[in-house]
N, C-alpha and C positions, 0 to 999 in steps of 0.2 A: 417431451421433457415435462417434468412434473408441474412447472410453473404455467404450462398451457392450460391447466385445469384450475388456475387461481380463481376464476370467476365463480366457481362453485364453493369457494371458501374452504377447500380441502387441503390447502398447502400451508405449512408453517416453515419459515426459514429459521434455523437455529443459529442465532447470532446474525449480525448484519451481513448480508450477502456480499456487499461491497461497502466501503466507507465513503458513500456519496449520498447526501441527504435527498437530492433530487431523484435519483434512481430509486431509492428506498420508498420515497413518497409515491412514485408512480406505481410501484409494486403493491403498496398498501391500498391504493385506490382500485387496483385490479382485483383485490380480495385476498392478497397474500398477507398472512400474519407473521410478524417478526417477533420471535420469542427468545428469551434468554436462558430458559431452563426447560427440562423435560416435563415438568409439572404443568407447563402452560400449553402443551401440545393439543390436548383435548381431542385425541383420536385422529387428528389430521395427518396426512402424509407429510413427511419432514424432508426438508432439503438442508444439507450441511453447507455452510457458507464457504466461500473461496478461501477463507483463512484457515480452514480445517479445524478438526477437534482431535482429541486423544483417541487412541485405539480402544482404551477402556470404555470411553463413552459410546463408541460405535458398538462395542460388545453389549453394553447396557441396552441400547436400542434393539438389538437383535433378540436379547433375552426377553424383552418385554413385547416382542413381536410387533415392533413399530416399523412400518414401511418407510424407507428413507432413500433419497437420492443424494449421492456424494458429489457435491459441487466443488470439492477442494481443488485449488489450483495445482496443476502438475508440479510446479516448482516448489510449492509448499510440501507436497507429498515427497519430493526428493529430499527436502530438508529433514523431514521425519525419518526417512531411510538412512540418511547420513548420520544423524544423531544416534540412531539405534545401532548402526555399524560401529561407530566410535566407542560406544558403551560396551558393545560386545568384545572389542579388542582391549578393554581395560582402561579406556580414557575417561577421565572425569569431564562431563560435558559443561561447557561454558557457552552461553548464547549471548551474542552482542545484539542488543535491541531493547525494546521497552517492556518492562516486566508485566505490565497490565494489558498489553496489546493482546488481542484474541489469538493471533497467530502464535505468539510466544507461549501463551497459556496452553494452547493445543499441543505444542511440541513438548512442553515440560510435564504435561498431565500424566504421562506414563513413567516418569523418572523418579527413582527413589531419592536421589540427590543430584543437585545441579546448582549452577550459579548463573545469574543474568547480569550482564554488564551494560548499564546505560549511562554511567558516569564514572569518572576516574575513581571516586571513593569506593565504588563497587568492586574494583580490582583488589583493593586492600582487604576486602572482606572474604576473599577466596582463601581457603586453607591450602597448605602445601599438598601437592599430589605428585606422584612419580610421573604420571602421564596425564596431560591435559588436552582435551579435544575442543577446539574453538570453531564455532560456526556463527553465522549472522542471520538475523531476520531478513527475509528476502528483499525488503524494501530499504534496508539500511544503506546509506551512502558508503561506497567503497572506501573513501578516504577516512571516514570515521572508524570503520572496521579495522583498517590498516593501523590507525593510530592506537586503538585499544589493544590490538594484537601486539604491537611493539611494547606497550606498557606491561602487558601480561608476561611477555618473554623476559623483560628486564626484571620483573618482580620475582620470577621463578627461573633463574639461570641454570639450575640443576635439574629442572624437569624437562621431559620431552613434551614440547608443545607442538601439536599438529593442527594446522588450520586448513579447513575445507571451505572453499568459496561457494556459498549457497545464495549469493545475492543475484537477484533476477537480472538477466542480461538486458532485458528491455528497459529496466530501470536505469542501468548503467548508460545505455545508449541515449535514452531520453535526457538524462542529465548532461551528457556530453554535448548533444545538439542544442540543448537549452542554453548552455554557456555561449556557444557560437552565436545563437540567435540574440541573446541579451547584449552581446558586444556590438552588434550591428543595428540595434534598435534604440529609439528614443524612449519607448514605453513598451512594457510587456504585460499582456493579460494572461494570467494563469487561471485556467478553468478547472474547477473541481470542488469536492466537498470540503467544508471547513473542518471536519473531523477526520479527514484523510491525512494520515501521517506523510505519505509520499508526496502528496500535493503541497502540503505546507513546506516540506523540505525543498521541493522544487522552487517554490516562491522565494524561499530564503536564499537559495543558490543564485537565482536570477538577480536578487537585490545586490549581490556582491559585484555585479557587472553592469547593472542598469539602475539609474536613480529612481525611475518611476515604474513600480511593479504593482499591479492590481490583481488581487485574488478574488475571483467571483465564482459563484456556482452556476450562473446562467446569464443570458443577455439582459434579463430584467434588472440586474444589479449594476449595469454599466451606466456611465454618465458622460454625455458629450463634453462636459466641462473639463474632463480629465485630459483631453487631447488637444494639441495645437495644430494649426493648419498645415505645417510642414513636417509633421511627425511621421516617422517610420515605426509602425506598430507590429510587434511580434505576438504570436499566440502559441501557447503550449498548454498542456493539461496533465492532470494526474492519471494514473493507469486505470482508475475506476470511473472516469468521466465518460458519459455516453456520447456517441457521435451526434446525437440530436442537440445536446447542449453546446458542443464544440462548433458545429455548423451554425447554430443560432448566433453565437458570439461573432463569428466571422462575417456572417451576413449583416448583422447589426453595424459592425464597423465599416463595412463597405458602403452600406446605405447612408450612414452619417457622413462618411467622407465624400460621397458623391453629392449628397444633398446640400452640404455646406461649401461645395466647390473646393474641397480640400485636396491636397496632394499627398494625403496619407497613403503610404504603400504598405501592403501586407508583406512584411519581410519574411514571414514564415507562417505556416499553418500546420494543422495536424496531418495534412497530406504530405508535408515535408518531414515532420517529426515522426518517430516511431509510434505506432498506435497499438494499444493492447486493451482488451476488455477487462 
């Protein structure tokens, strides 16, 4: 893999490989350069991030004879294919997600016209079309996508609105299990990057079922004062969180629990929840 040669300084990651500051920091210490545009590459080999890029950008890399490794998540690749197929069948593409998110920018980079729906107001900006094809950012909560889909269909009752579910099944399962975990816990620790959309969504979801939810990037941000002697503590994490950071949090909690003679129980850990890189 290209990142194995990072120590030589020959690898540039185009965009954040994952939305996790700790992981990106470790890559940078190993010699990996994180760049936002082609002009910053400086002759290095390039790795495309998991969030993907447009086909036109890949063509640009080939035209300029830039060696690159495509690290696009297979589920993001499927999203690209679904959108291309919908457009090919005459559907106006609508993406439910965050307009500025790198994944959405990659999907829309090859489209002549499209709409991105991140709020109800965005639905009212969509012009009438005979056929409307709706997909979602892969980390979008299913309930949010379903709500926006219902609004779009109500807004255009005369249109053929086709929805293709492009949401990551690991994200769905992680959210389902996180709800179960939050309901049985006195406190939840959510491990993951502060700029990770799916991790923030997970923390928000847990807060609807548990009063004390702590979003941290690593064990270094934990405080023993957050927990009581009889607490049942659950652990979950975002999809881009490394095993190292998850294990570190769990070990820290177990150590503190034993050291203070607590009865803190690990109600769940990532060995119980779905894990994905």
